[in-house]
N, C-alpha and C positions, 0 to 999 in steps of 0.2 A: 490819288483821290481815294478816300475811304468809302466804305459801304454806306448806303442809305438804309434807314429803317422804315419798314412799312408795317403798320399795325391794323389788323382787322379783328372782327369779333368771333370768327368761326375757324376752327382748326382745318376743316375741309377746304374752306375758301383759301386759307393760308397755304395749304399744300398745292392747290391749283395755281395760285399766284407765284409761288416759289419756282414751280416748273417753268413758267414763262419768263420770269425775270432773271433767273440765273444768279451768279455769284455777286453781281453788283448790289444786290439788295439782300437784306436779312428780313424775312417775313415772320412776324409773331402774331399770336392770337390771344385775345382776352377771354375767350370762351363765354361770350355774352357780356352783360352789364358787369361793371366792377363796383359800382356804387348804387345805392337805392335808399329809400326811406326805411327806417328800422321796422322790423317785422312786428314787434310786440308793443308798439306804442304809436301814437298819432304821428309824431315826427314833424309836425308843422306848428310853428310858433304863431298862434292866432293873435297875440298881442303886438307882434312886430312884423306887420306887413306879410303875413303868411310865409315867413322865412322857413324854407325846408332844412331839415337836419339830415344830411346824407351820411350814411355809414358805409364802410367797406363791407361788401357782401361776404358772408362766411366762405372761407377758402380762397378768396381773391387777393388776400394780402401777399401771398406767395407769388401770384401772377404779377402784381404791381412791382414787387421786388425784382423779379426777373426782367420785367420791362425796363426798369431803371438801370439795371446792369447792362442790358442790351443797348440802351441809349447812351451809355458812357462814351464820350469822344465822338458822338455822332452829331453832325450839324443839322442835317435835313431829316425830319421825321414826317412821314406821310401817313395820314389817318384815313383809313379806307373802310370803316364800318358802312353798313347799308345806306343807300342814298335816300333815307326818309328821316322823319323826326326822331324815331327811336335811335337810329344810327347816329344822328347829330348829337344826341345826348351822350351816347357812348364815346364819341370822338371828343366831346367837351370834357368829359370826366377823365379821359386818358391824358389830355393836355394838362389838366389840373394836377393829376397824380405825378406826372413827370416833372412838373414845376418849371421855373424859369432858369434853366441852366445853360442858356446860350443856344438852345435849340430853335430851329426855324420849323414851325408846324405848317404843313400843307394839307388841306382837306381835299381828298379826291373822291369823285363820285363814279363808282364802278357800275355802269349800267349793264355790262356784259363781261364775262370773264373769258375773253378771247384776246389774242395778241394785239389786234387793232383796238379793242375796247380798253384794254389796260394802258396801252401807249397813249391813247387819246386822253384818258383820265390823268395820267402823269404829266402830260404836256400842258394840261389846262387845269391846274389846281385852283381851288377857290378858298377864300378865307373861311374860318369857322363862322357859322351863321348863328349869331346870338338870338335873332328873332325866332328861328326854328327851334333852337334849344329851349327858349323860354315858353314856346307854345307846348312843347312836350312836357316841360316842367309844370305848366299850368294844368294840363290834362291829368298828370300824375297826382297833383295836389287835390284837384277837384274830386277825382276818383277816391283818393284816400279819405277826404273829409266825409264823403257819402258813406263809403264802406265802413270806416272805423267809428262813425258816430251813429249810424242807423243800425248796423248789425247787432251791437249789444242790446238795443231795444228789442229786436226780434228774438234774441236769446231769452230775454225776460218774458216776453209776451207769448211766444210760440214754442220754440225749441232751440236748445243749444246747437251751435255750429252753423246756423243760418247766415246768409249774407244778403246785403243789398248792394247794388252797383248802380252808378249813375246812368249808364246806357243800358245795362242789363235789365234794369227795372222798367224802363220805357218799352223795351222789346217784350218783356213779360206781359205788360199791359195789353199790347197788341194781340198776343196769343190768348189771353184771358177774355178779352172783349169778343174775339172771334168765336171762342168756345161758347160763350153765353149766347151769342147770336145763333149758333147752331142749336143749342138746347132750346131756345125760345122760339125757334122757327116753326111756323104753322104751314104745312104744305097745302097748296091749292091745286085742285084738279083742273086739267085741261086736256083737249084732244087734238090730234093731228090727223090729216087725211092724205093718203097717197093713192094715185090712180095708176094701175098697170095698163099700158097702152101699146098698140101696135100700129105702125104705119104701113105704107105699101111695101117697104123692104125691111128685113130684119136688121138689128135685133129688137125684141120688145124692150120697153124702157119704162121707168117710173117718173111721175111728175107729182110734185107736192102742192097742196092748196096754199096759196099765198094771199089771195084777196077774195072778199065776198061783198058784193054790192059796192065795189070801188074802194073799200076800206080794208085794212089789215084783217085777215081772217082770225076770229077768236071763237073757239068752240069750247064752252065752259064745262059741259057735262054730257053724259050719255044721251039724255033726252034731246039736247040740241044737235048731237051727231045723227041720231035717228031721223030727226026732222030734215036735216040737210041731205041725208042719203035718199030720203023719199023725194025731195025736190029734184035731185040729180038723176033719178030713175028715168032712163030712156033719153036723157038730154045728150045731144051730140057734142063731141069734142072737136074743136077746129083750131088749127094753127093760126095765130094772129100776129106772131112776131118771131123772126129768126135772126139772131145777132151773133156774129162771129168777130171776136176781137183778140189780137195778140196781147198777152199779158207777160210783163217782165217780172221775174223774181230776183231781186238783187242779193248778192252775198252779204253776210253779216260782217261787221268790222272785226279786225283781230281782237283777241281777248284783252280786257283790262281785268283787274283783280276781281271785281264783283261778277262779271259775266263768266269768268273762268270757274268761279265757285258754283255758280248756277248751273252751267252746262255740265260740269263734272258731276254734280248731284243728279241731274236728269239722265245723262248718258251712262255714267260709270257707277252711279250709286255711292259716290264718295261723300263723306261728310266734309264740310268746309275746312275743318281742322286737318283732316287727312289730305285734302287737296293742297293746302298751303305747306304742309310738311313735305310732301312729295315735290312740290314746285321749288321749295328751298333747296332740296338736294340737287335737283336738275340745274338750278342756277349756280350753286356753289362749286359743282364739279363732280363728275362721275368717272371712275376709272374705266378707260376704254383700251384695255390691253396695252399694246406697245406705245400708244399715244400718251398713256398716263392719265391724270385727272383732266377732264375737259368740261367747261361750263356749257351746257346744252341749250339753255334758254336765257333770255334777257331777264332783268330784274322783275320779280313777280308782284311787287306792291306798287301798282301804278294805276292812275285813272286817265291816262292819255292813250288815244288810239293812233298817235303819230308814229310813222315808220320812217327811219332814216333813209337817205338817198341810196347809200350802198346796198342796204337790205332790199330796197325797192328794185334797184337794177338787177340784183341777184335773183329775186323771185320772178321777175318778168322774163329773164333769160331762161329760168327753169321751166316756166309755163310754156314758152314757145318751143323749147326743145322736147319737152315731155308730152304735151297735149296738142301742139300744133298752133300756128298763128291765129286760127279762127277762135281760139280760146283766150287770146290776149287782147284786152281793151286797148284802144289807141293811146289813151293816156292813163296813168295810174289812178286807181280809186283813192279819193281823199275822204276821210271820215271825220265827222264832227265829234269832238270829245265832250264829255259832260262839263257843265258850267263849273268853273273854278279848277279845272284840271291843270296839273303841273306839266306844261308842254316840254320842259327839259327832258322828261322821261319819254321813253318809247312804249308802245304796246308790248304785250307779252308775245314773244315770237321765238322761233328757233334761232340760235346764233349762226347756224349755217343751214340753209335750205337744202343743201346737197346731202346732209345727214338724214337720209330717209329712215323712217322708223324701223323698217325691216333690217337695216344694217346694224341696228343697235340691240337686236334681240339677245345676242350672246352676253351683253354687258349690263342690261337693265333688268330689274325684277319685273314681275307681271304688272304691278300697279304703276311703277315708274314708266314703263313702256306705254301703258294705256294712256296716261296723262300726256306724255310727250307726243304721242300720235295725235291726240285731240288738239294740242296746241299747233303742231306742225300742219295738220290738215286745215284747221281754221285759218291759219295765216296764209297758206298758199291759195285757198279758195277765195279769200278776201280780195285778191288781186286778179281773179278770173272774170270772164264776161258773165252777165246775168243769164239765167235760164229763161227760155222763151216757151210759153204755153199758148196754145190756141184754145180759147174759152168760148164755148157755144152755149148761148142761152136761148131757150125756146119758151114762149108764152102761149098758153092754150086757153081758149074760152069754152066754158061749159055753162050756158045760161048766164047768170050774173056773177059766176065764179071764175077766177083766174088761177090756173095751175102753171107751175114752172118746172122745167127740166134743165139741168145744167151738166155739161161735160167738159173735161179739161184734157187736152192731149199735148204731151211734151213734144215740142218741135226741135228745140236745141237744148241739150243738157247743161251747157255752161258749167258753172261752179259745182252743180249737183253731181257732176262726174266724180267729184272728190269728197264733198261734204254736204250733209243735210243737217240743218239746225233742228234741235228737238223742239216739238210743239210744247207750249206752256200748259195747255189743257187738252180736253178731248177735241179731236178734229173730225168733222163730218166727212165721211167718204164721198168723193166726187167721182161719178162714173167716168171712164176714160173715153167712152164712145156713145154717140147717138146715131140712129139711122138717118139717112138723108131725108130732110123734111122741107116742105115749101109752104109759104104763107097761103092760106086758103084751103089747105089740105085737111080733109076730115080723117079722124083716127078711130080705130076700133077699140072700145073699152073691153079689156079682159076681166078686170076685177078692181074692186076698191079695197084698200087696206086701212081701216080706221084703227088708231092706236090711242089708248088711254095713257096719260102721263100725269105726274105730279111735280110741281116745282120743287127744286132741291135747295137745301140750305147752302150757305157759302161753304166752300171746302175748308178743311183745316189747312193751315200753312204747312208746307214742307220746307226743307232747307232752302230750295231754290226760290220759292215764292216769298218766304220770309225775308231773304236777302234783298229781293226786288222791292219789297215793301219798305224795308229799312232805308234802302237807297232812295226810294221815291220820297220818303218823308224826311230825309236828311238826318236820320238817327245813326250816330256812329260814323265811321269811315270804313271803306272796303277792307283796309288792313286790320280792322278790329272785328269784322263780322264773325270770323271763325272762333275767336275768343268768346264773343257774346253767346253764340249758340252752344259752345262747349260748356260755358259756365252754367247756363240754364239747365243743362242736362246733368252736369256734375252735382249741382245743388239739389237735384231731384225736384225742381220746380216744373220740369217738362219731361215727358217721355216720348220717345220716337216709336210710332206705331205704323202699321201698313198704310193707314189713311192719312198720316201726317204727324205733326207735333201736337201732342195733347197736354194741356196743363194738368198737373196732378192736383189733388185736393190741397196739398201743401202750397203749391204755386198759386192756386186761387185765393187761399187764405192770406198769404203774404201780399199778393197784389191788392186785395181789398183793404188791408191795413195801410199799405203805402199810399193808395189812392185817397184814403180817408185822412191821413195825417200829413202826407207830403205830395199834394196835388201837382206842384211844379216839377218835382223830381221825375215823376212818371208821366208827365205830359209830353207827348212826342214833339209838339211845337216848341216847347221850352228847350227840350234836349237838342233839337235841330238848331235853335237860336244859339245855344252854347257852342255847338260844333262850328257854326259860322264865326262866332267870336274867336275860337281857337285858330281858325284859318286866318282871320284878320291879324291875330298876334303873330302868326308865322310870316305874314307878309309885311310886318312892321307898321301896320296901320293903327293899332291900339296897343297899349301896354298890358302885360299880363296881370299886373296889379289891379288895373281898372276892371278887367274881366272878373278877377277874384272878388273884388268888393261888390260888384253887381250881383254876383251869385250868393255870397255868404250872408249878407244881411237878412234877406227874406228866408233863406234856408235855416238860419239859426233861430229865427222866430218860430218857424214850424217845428224845429227840433225841441225847443223848450216846451211848446204846447203838447207835442206828442208824448213826451215823458210823463205828462200828467194825465192825458186823455186817451191814449191808445189802449183799446181793450185787450184783455188776455184771451188767447185762443189756443190753449194747450191741447184741445181736442175739438172736434166738430160733430155736433149731433146729427144723426140720420133718422129716417123714418123706418128703418129696418129693426124689427124686434130681435132680441137675443134668443136663439133657439133653445137655450138651456134654462133661462129664468124669465124671459119675457120683457126685461128692461130694454130701453133703446140702446142700439149699438152706436158707438162713437168712432169717428175716424181719428186714429192716433198715429204717431210717427216713431219708428224705431230705428235702430242702426242700419237695417237693411231695407228701409223704405216705409211706406204707409201701410196700415192694416186696420182692421176693425176690432175693437175691443168693447167689452160690456161696460155700460155706465156704472154698474155696481161693483166694479173692480175695487179692492181685491177680494170682495166677498164672492164674486163670480169671475172666474179666470178664462172665460171663453174668448178665443181670438180666431180670426179668419182673414184670409185674403179676400179681395174683391176686384171685380172688373166693372166696366161701365158699358151700357148699351149706347146706341146711336144718339139717344136723347139725353145722355149724361146721367141716367139713373143708375144707382149702385146695384150691383148684382153680387150676392154672397157666394163665395167659394168655400166649401166646407173643408178647409185645410188650414194648417198653421201657416203664418207668414213665412216661415223658414222652409216650408215643405216642397215648393216647386223646384224640381231638380234641373240643373242646367243640362243642355244636350251634350252628348259625347262629340268631341271635335273630329273624330275619324270620319272621313268622307263616306257617305252612304250607310253609316252604321245604324242610325235611328235610335240608339240607346240613350240613357241619361247617366249622369255621374251620381254615384251613391257612396255613402261613407262605409268603409269596411275596416276590419281590424286584423292585424297580423301580429306575430311575436314582437315586431319592432315598434308597434304602435298603430295609430290610425292612418289610413290613406284613402284616396278617392279613386274608384275604378268604375268601369263601364258596367251598367246593369245587364248587358248582354254577354258577360263573361260566361263560358270560355270562348264564345264565338269572337268576341272583341276583347283584347287584352290591354286596352289603354288604361294607364294608371298615372296619378300625380300625387304629390304630397301636400301641396298647399290647398287650403279649403276654397272651393269655387263659390263665387257670389253671382246670383242670377241677375246680372245687370250687363247689358251690352257695352262694349268699349265705344265711347263717343268719338274716337279718332278713326278706327278702322272697321267698326261695326261687328267685331268678333262677338259671338252671342253671350259671353260671360267673362268675368274677370276673376282674379285670385286675390285673396287677402294675405298681406305680408305686413305684420305689425299694424301700424295705423294707416297703411297705404293700400289702395286698390290698384293692382297692376294688370295690364293686358298680357295674357300668356303668349301672344303671337310675337315672336322675337323680332320680326321685321318692323313691328309697330313701336313697342317699347313705351307705350303711354302709361303714365302714373298719375294718380289723383292725390294731390296733397290736401286732404280733406281738413287738416287741422289749421290751414291758413285762412285768414279772413280775406275775402276777395274785395278789392276796391271797385 
């Protein structure tokens, strides 16, 4: 019996599989997609049912030729690209490229790259799934129609090189609407009151005012606070209620794609793009010394919290042996997956719970280890018993006012012994202890602590909160979130700041133009409706052509109108005067981002960078847009990179030379890497590259994004 051929999309994955399968199989890789729509034209026949024109991707003709050679004389060909819609499209195109030469094609779904996972996939092959392939094809065509038909409009009206994306533009709208809500927010004053009290036994404690006259306490200003303090002067404080209740805090479910990206953003400060790149490496296989390449986690694009029986048995054994029987629930925890989840997939989990993170330190880099440990801890904790807290609530009466003190004491740590989920926002500190108090007891007032506050605007989205909002509104799918956020930053529509994601002036302008001319495209409800339609295509409930027709007719009408009516916005006027001639300054866009330029250019050539205050007002920086120097990457240096000249030409070195001797040849660009957050990138030809070798991010700025 001859060899069987297994084809996957990744060389690393192929290497891991070859180790497990041995000489019975030849494992080959396509190195990604082999076919796609052409780069420099629409590639969709609008007159003939949106027929796509696929072309072989540059450099992949040789790959196809090698695959055909490897397939000669082989009867059984196993197609093992990733078990999602993109993987289905790759498998479909492989089968088409190899043709009908008597081959039997078997589609296998590799949920984990372990001997058991591989054998299970080979023992249970499935047919190629036309519905899933057509769903991917419909998404690709939808994105192409939007990207390649709206983007040229933006080039004409705003600036060359801009792009619009079907899902990207809806996400941009959320960011812009939040930014305008922040700018337009009018803070309102209010006050809070705390009383510092003492009982018969220590310690002293604080209680906050919660009710006044039987209603929720509202203190609008200083005058109202003074009046309240006068009323409370000399009024005794008496305990009217003491309530003690045990409170269970349940563990969070194991990760799915969206929650992994959110938690990695909060805990590890990883961008979604970085998280998914690292997770891909952990799934495909990492060299573990003598063991060779090993897949460390299950497939990372999943919306299911399901865990297989073997993995459940394994983690329950591990918990009992490591933490003791008191940490193991009587029955395994079962978690509800989001609506529409593909339950054939499992949650993201370690392939072996016995591979503790500390055992892998010698083989994983710092970021890989951090992400693996996050996944490992979350999975183990998800099957541990809840934490138990004793929560004490004490209500105190002072005249017609009610004050409340709360304390929480941990009685049993449960899963918190291993894992604490990050809070989504600011958490109020809860005291751990109150003195013994009895109903009817009078307390000694030590002091009042009145505090003035102002209501705060809604916070800017960060990576985690934007992903949560996209998921809540049904915009995109978890597997696309990293790409959406990356594209918004690559196109300079959004910048990442300490307080979150801020739309640039360019992003605000593009959003306004799209909202005015293409209200459906940027409408979150419409985008979510289309995502549901794509899901229905994947399930075989509707045809992809039906979905395309539903989309294209109204879109084409808006496109025709926009070509005539969309206003030109090559620059945006500001209320800042030019320091040199007094004319208004305009926001303009250059190759390195946005800057201020004089309205009377070229007569006046003044330019400057700008920042924004909390209210979104522009603040002038008296420097050239090119002038801000990137920081030196040497740890603890504190210098910046400056251009210098030697006998061999120009180079870039640290401003603190000779104390720091860092040098490089490529010009730095003061833009952080959107994948690993390195503080700057380097220019090489028409590409911006991340200088961090372990990242390898490149921005193909000349390509139109769909």
